[in-house]
Every structure is written in C-alpha cells, then in structure tokens.
C-alpha positions, 0 to 999 in steps of 0.5 A: 394555458394551452388546450394541448395536453403534454405527456411526459415520460420519465425513464429511471435507469439507476438503481435506487437504494443501497446495493450489495456487491460480492467480493468477486464482483468488486474485484471484477469491477476493479479489473475493469477500471485498473486493468491494462485497457481499463478506465476508471470513468468508463467502469464507473459509468458502466457499473453505476458507481462513484469513483470514490467507491472504486478507490475505496475498494482498490485501497481495501484490495491492496491492503488485503482487507477486501479478500480477507487476506490482510498483510502483516506490517513489515517492521520498520525498526530492528534492534541488533546487539553485537557481542564483543567476541564476534564481528558486527552483524549488519542487517539491511532494512526491509525497504531499500530507501531506509536507514540503519541505526547502529549503537556500539557497546562503547556508546557510539551511535551510527546511522547509515544508508541502506545501500552502504558497503557492508565491508567498509561499514565493518571496518569503520565499526572495528575502528570505532569500537576500539 
C-alpha cells in the first residue's frame, strides 16, 4: 500500500427515482425529439429519459391518450342494403387501400377495390341483379 492518500469525488448528475412530467413538458420533449430539427438521441440525453419512454409518449400523443382527446376508431366495415326499387348505393371505404364488399338480393357477392369506377360498377351490378 502507498502512504499517499487518494481523494475521490463522485458527481451524480442524474435524477434518481421516478419523475413526473406534465403533459406540456411531454409535448415539448416530443417536439424537441421529432420536430424538423429534432433528434431522438439528443432529446433523450438533454432531458435524461430513455428512448423507450419517448416512443411511448409519441404513441400516446398520436392516439390522443396523452392529451385526453382520444380519437374514435373509424369503422372498417359498413353494411349497405339496396332496395329493388332504387339504384345501387355505392359508398367508398374510409381508407383508400380498402375493399368494398357487396351482397345483392339475388345472393351474388362482389368484392371490389376502393378505386373502382362507380359508373362501371353500377352497370355490372345492374346486369348481375337481373
């Protein structure tokens, strides 16, 4: 052993324990991370949070749960009934990549792409429903 005494100083700069963030603080951190000049890594280091926490806040913000304005889910299926005395009613799905399912009173079932020409579809339905 040496006769020399060694002095060691430890500086702790991280907050220990659980921290509470307000909604405004979370949104500011998200803007810092995902804004036009933002960086996830830099924001995590600056605010001393993990990237997992940041992505959880982003998911909650995108769903509306973070701010308490939860969005209602859009329907993915809508039932349409066509009476024999009227022309077929064609309604586009809520998403551009979806499909439309049609069941005619005669029992014929059709599934068409959302981008179909409605006039052409009406002619096809008219022929199939005879």
